Residue, then its C-alpha position, 0 to 999 in steps of 0.5 A: x145281664x148283657x146289653x146286646x149292641x149287635x143286629x137285632x134278630x126276630x126269633x122263636x124261643x123255645x117253651x117258656x116253664x111260666x109253671x112256678x109263676x102260676x098258683x094253685x088256684x087262680x088269684x084275684x086281679x089286685x085292686x088298682x093302686x095310687x100312681x107310683x107304686x108299680x101295679x097295674x092302673x084303674x083302667x082309662x087312666x094312666x099307668x104307673x109314672x104316668x104310662x099312657x093309656x089307649x085313646x079307648x079308654x082301657x090301658x095300653x101300658x103298665x108296669x107288671x112285677x113278680x106279684x102282679x104277672x099272674x093277673x096282669x101278664x097271664x090272665x089278661x092275655x086269655x083275652x086280651x094279647x100282652x107284649x113284655x118289654x124287660x127293660x132295665x134303668x141302665x139299658x141305653x137300646x132300652x130307652x130307644x125301643x121302648x118309646x116305639x113300643x109305647x107308641x104302637x100300644x096307645x095306636x092300637x086302642x086296646x087291642x093288645x097291652x104293653x107290659x113293662x117288666x124292669x129285669x132289675x126290680x123283677x129277677x125272677x121273671x128275667x130268669x123265667x123267660x131266660x132273660x140273657x140281654x135286652x131290650x128283649x121283646x115278649x108276644x103273651x097269647x092265651x096264657x103262653x108266649x108265641x114269639x119274641x125279639x131282642x135289641x132295637x128295631x126300626x118302628x117299621x119292623x117292630x109294627x111287621x112283627x106285631x102284626x105278624x104275632x097278634x094276627x096268629x092269635x086273632x088280632x088285627x094291627x091298627x094301622x095308621x092312614x097316611x096322611x095323604x091319603x087324608x089329604x087326597x080325600x079331602x081334596x075328593x070331598x071339596x071337589x078339587x078333583x085335579x088335586x085328589x087326582x095326582x095324590x091318589x095317582x102319586x100314592x099308587x105310584x109308590x104302592x100299586x096295591x094302595x087299595x085305598x087310593x085305587x078306590x078314590x082315583x076310580x071315584x074322582x073318574x065316576x065324580x067327572x063324568x056325573x060333572x053337571x049331568x040331570x040324574x033325571x035326565x040321563x036315567x030318562x034317556x037310558x030308559x028310552x035306549x037300553x042298548x045305547x051303550x053310553x047312555x047305560x054307562x052314565x045311567x049306571x054313574x047316577x045310580x053309583x053316585x046316588x047311592x043305588x050301586x047295586x041297581x047300577x051294577x045290575x044294569x051293566x051286568x045285564x048290558x053285557x049280555x045284550x052287547x059283543x066285541x068292543x062294546x062288551x069290553x068297554x062295558x066290563x071295564x066300566x063295571x069293574x071301576x064301580x067295584x073299585x070304589x066300594x071294594x071287594x068285601x062290598x056285600x053288592x060288590x061280591x055278587x054282581x061280580x058272580x053275576x058279571x062272570x056268569x054273564x061273560x062265561 
């Protein structure tokens, strides 16, 4: 078996004939055995040889043999995607790739399972999957191989490959939260608006599509606008001056930060209908910034966006 050292490539292989591995009647899942014999561990425990378990309590990484392949890969993949890592003790590139796969499996929290296959100990499986070089990684979904890559890839590329193949199988791969975003959020919660603003702006400068940072920056703006404001007075002032744009914007801010976002959205949509020119554009922009805080998936935002479109056109 070759030890590939060329640039790794992502590719879709042809059909793999797994019929020889399927018994006439579905085999019962073998009972977990003691660690060290190569069989699958009990859910929530470390796998054979100390394989890690997912943070949610399920198995993240398992050692698979020809005897357990039917139950631990084919049958399991009917409900949970399985990624097979073909490796060997003598394979140095395998020792670079395997830790990456194991890390991502644990990070996945049980959304998918990493199945380790030692090609020297399981030549029949290697033959069935036409393994010509290792490391070789296959994704199995619904009992069938769907995609594969060979050689060592950086973690970022492995993650992209996983996202693509698992999304095709109806599974979203969990993405780790950027620690810089966590730090920015903590600054916002502690009231350090300057630090939070700088952190969010830096994240957006690197990735303008970072919706979490965009929402955080909008929330900084909201926090600044309502700082020192008496909510009751702001709402009373808006009630007395229904066409005062500044009073209505502040009242909407108070409602949003008080957990009455839908009421704040409706206030500004109605104001859009009553004002014209620059005032209308000011209100529209303000409302969009409030939408950004909640995000596009919020049902109240979706409804308010439709109402805003109707009011504008």
